[in-house]
C-alpha positions as CSV (number, residue, x, y, z in Angstrom):
1,R,-0.7,-16.1,0.2
2,N,-4.0,-16.3,2.0
3,M,-4.4,-20.0,1.4
4,A,-1.0,-20.6,3.0
5,A,-2.1,-18.6,6.0
6,I,-5.3,-20.6,6.2
7,Q,-3.4,-23.9,6.0
8,F,-0.9,-22.8,8.7
9,L,-3.8,-21.7,10.9
10,S,-5.6,-25.0,10.4
11,S,-2.4,-26.9,11.3
12,A,-2.0,-24.8,14.5
13,I,-5.6,-25.4,15.4
14,L,-5.1,-29.2,14.8
15,W,-2.1,-29.2,17.2
16,C,-4.1,-27.2,19.7
17,G,-6.9,-29.8,19.4
18,L,-4.4,-32.6,20.1
19,L,-3.0,-30.7,23.1
20,C,-6.4,-29.6,24.4
21,T,-8.0,-33.0,24.4
22,N,-5.2,-34.9,26.1
23,A,-4.0,-32.5,28.7
24,T,-4.7,-32.6,32.4
25,P,-6.8,-31.9,34.4
26,Y,-9.4,-32.3,31.7
27,T,-8.5,-35.9,30.8
28,R,-10.6,-38.1,28.6
29,E,-11.0,-40.5,31.5
30,A,-12.4,-37.7,33.7
31,R,-14.9,-36.8,31.0
32,V,-16.0,-40.4,30.5
33,A,-16.4,-40.9,34.3
34,G,-18.6,-37.8,34.4
35,N,-16.3,-35.7,36.5
36,L,-16.1,-33.1,33.8
37,N,-18.4,-32.4,30.9
38,S,-16.1,-30.7,28.5
39,S,-12.6,-30.4,27.1
40,T,-9.9,-28.0,28.4
41,P,-11.0,-24.4,27.8
42,V,-9.1,-22.3,25.3
43,V,-8.3,-18.6,25.6
44,L,-7.6,-16.6,22.4
45,W,-5.9,-13.2,22.1
46,H,-6.2,-11.5,18.7
47,G,-3.6,-9.5,16.8
48,M,-3.2,-5.8,16.1
49,G,-6.1,-4.2,14.3
50,D,-8.5,-7.1,15.0
51,T,-11.0,-7.5,17.8
52,C,-12.2,-10.3,20.0
53,C,-15.5,-10.9,18.3
54,L,-15.5,-10.5,14.5
55,P,-17.3,-13.5,13.0
56,F,-14.8,-13.8,10.1
57,S,-11.7,-13.7,12.4
58,M,-11.8,-14.7,16.0
59,G,-15.3,-15.9,15.7
60,A,-14.2,-18.2,12.9
61,V,-11.2,-19.4,14.9
62,T,-13.6,-20.2,17.8
63,K,-15.8,-22.3,15.6
64,M,-12.7,-24.1,14.1
65,I,-11.5,-25.0,17.6
66,Q,-15.0,-26.2,18.6
67,R,-15.2,-28.4,15.4
68,A,-11.7,-29.8,16.0
69,I,-12.0,-30.5,19.7
70,D,-15.5,-30.5,21.1
71,P,-18.6,-28.5,20.2
72,N,-19.0,-27.7,23.9
73,V,-15.4,-26.6,24.6
74,Y,-15.3,-23.2,26.3
75,V,-13.5,-20.7,24.2
76,K,-12.8,-17.2,25.6
77,S,-11.7,-14.6,23.1
78,L,-10.2,-11.8,25.1
79,M,-11.8,-8.4,24.7
80,I,-9.5,-5.7,26.1
81,G,-12.1,-3.1,27.0
82,N,-15.9,-3.0,27.2
83,T,-16.8,-3.1,23.5
84,P,-15.3,-4.5,20.3
85,S,-14.4,-1.0,19.0
86,E,-12.7,-0.2,22.4
87,D,-10.9,-3.6,22.1
88,Q,-9.5,-2.6,18.6
89,Y,-8.5,0.8,19.8
90,N,-6.7,-0.6,22.8
91,G,-4.7,-2.9,20.6
92,F,-2.9,0.2,19.3
93,F,-3.1,2.6,22.2
94,M,-3.5,0.9,25.7
95,P,0.0,0.3,27.2
96,I,1.0,-3.3,27.3
97,E,1.3,-3.4,31.1
98,E,-2.3,-2.2,31.4
99,Q,-3.5,-4.8,28.9
100,I,-1.8,-7.6,30.8
101,E,-3.3,-6.3,34.1
102,F,-6.7,-6.1,32.5
103,S,-6.6,-9.5,31.0
104,C,-5.2,-11.1,34.2
105,G,-8.2,-9.8,36.0
106,V,-10.7,-11.0,33.4
107,L,-9.2,-14.5,33.2
108,T,-8.8,-14.8,37.0
109,A,-12.5,-13.9,37.5
110,D,-13.8,-16.4,34.9
111,P,-15.0,-19.5,36.8
112,Q,-14.7,-21.7,33.7
113,L,-10.9,-21.1,33.6
114,Q,-10.0,-21.8,37.2
115,A,-8.7,-25.4,36.6
116,G,-6.5,-24.1,33.7
117,F,-6.7,-23.4,30.0
118,H,-4.8,-23.5,26.8
119,A,-3.8,-20.1,25.3
120,V,-3.6,-19.3,21.6
121,G,-2.3,-15.9,20.5
122,F,-2.1,-14.3,17.1
123,S,0.6,-11.8,16.3
124,Q,1.0,-9.4,19.2
125,G,-1.7,-11.4,21.1
126,G,0.9,-14.3,21.2
127,L,3.5,-12.0,22.7
128,F,1.0,-10.6,25.2
129,L,-0.1,-14.1,26.3
130,R,3.6,-15.0,26.9
131,V,3.9,-11.9,29.2
132,L,0.6,-12.9,30.9
133,A,2.0,-16.4,31.5
134,E,5.1,-14.9,33.1
135,R,3.4,-12.3,35.2
136,C,-0.2,-13.3,36.1
137,E,0.2,-15.9,38.9
138,S,-3.5,-16.3,39.4
139,V,-4.1,-18.1,36.1
140,R,-3.0,-21.6,35.1
141,I,-1.9,-21.7,31.4
142,L,-1.4,-25.4,30.5
143,S,0.0,-24.6,27.0
144,L,0.7,-21.6,24.9
145,I,0.6,-21.4,21.1
146,S,1.9,-18.2,19.6
147,I,1.1,-17.8,15.9
148,G,3.3,-15.2,14.3
149,G,4.0,-13.6,17.7
150,P,6.8,-11.0,17.7
151,Q,8.6,-12.6,20.6
152,Q,11.8,-10.7,19.9
153,G,10.1,-7.5,19.0
154,V,9.5,-5.8,15.6
155,F,11.4,-3.4,13.3
156,G,9.1,-2.0,10.8
157,A,5.3,-1.6,10.7
158,P,3.0,-3.7,8.5
159,R,1.3,-2.0,5.5
160,C,-2.0,-0.6,6.4
161,T,-4.9,-1.8,4.2
162,P,-8.2,0.0,3.8
163,G,-11.1,-1.3,6.0
164,G,-11.5,-2.3,9.6
165,G,-8.8,-0.5,11.7
166,W,-7.2,1.4,8.7
167,L,-7.3,4.8,10.4
168,L,-5.8,3.4,13.6
169,C,-3.1,1.6,11.7
170,E,-2.2,4.8,9.8
171,E,-2.0,6.7,13.1
172,M,0.3,4.0,14.5
173,R,2.6,4.3,11.4
174,R,2.7,8.1,11.8
175,L,3.7,7.9,15.4
176,L,6.4,5.3,14.7
177,E,7.9,7.7,12.1
178,L,8.2,10.3,14.9
179,G,10.6,7.9,16.7
180,A,9.7,4.6,18.3
181,Y,11.9,5.4,21.3
182,N,10.6,8.9,21.9
183,P,8.9,8.8,25.3
184,L,5.8,10.4,23.9
185,V,5.5,7.6,21.4
186,Q,6.5,4.9,23.9
187,N,3.8,6.0,26.3
188,R,1.1,6.2,23.6
189,L,1.7,3.4,21.1
190,V,1.6,-0.3,21.9
191,Q,3.8,-1.3,18.9
192,A,6.6,1.1,20.0
193,Q,6.7,-0.8,23.3
194,Y,8.0,-4.0,21.6
195,W,10.0,-2.2,18.9
196,Q,13.6,-3.5,18.5
197,D,15.9,-1.3,16.3
198,P,18.7,-3.6,15.1
199,L,21.1,-0.7,14.6
């Protein structure tokens, strides 16, 4: 199962590499002419329970992108908050609207992203990047790749596994059991905000 996920991720990164090296305004001709010295920047948004900066997750993805595209390509892995632990917590408990507003401000303020960037989101990060593309007019997203993004919502919570954000995941499951549409849960739990009960 993990090998299939790695192969899928590698394919997605390859496609990103093809897109990122051929898209305007960062064309190969401009780089050769010396007008620009790197490939189109890439912005990453991690999934639930992960953080921006773990070397074995988003750090590894950053290195894969740099190997596939250009060692000097600027890759921004979004951190929603001021620390990796705050980032992980916010993935469960900061309302989506606030996460979008926060990330819009971070990306707008980054001078290396002003000419545009490619966006790659994992799981709920893919959903949030789509919302960002629709609502944040001050950024220029050239392409969006959503890997496993719940674009039509979710019904059911993933199994929590020990380690990392296990306690946060268990708290999320407990709140969803109270009722995903309960206003108390809706205002507190990110995953309840994209919950879609088919019944």
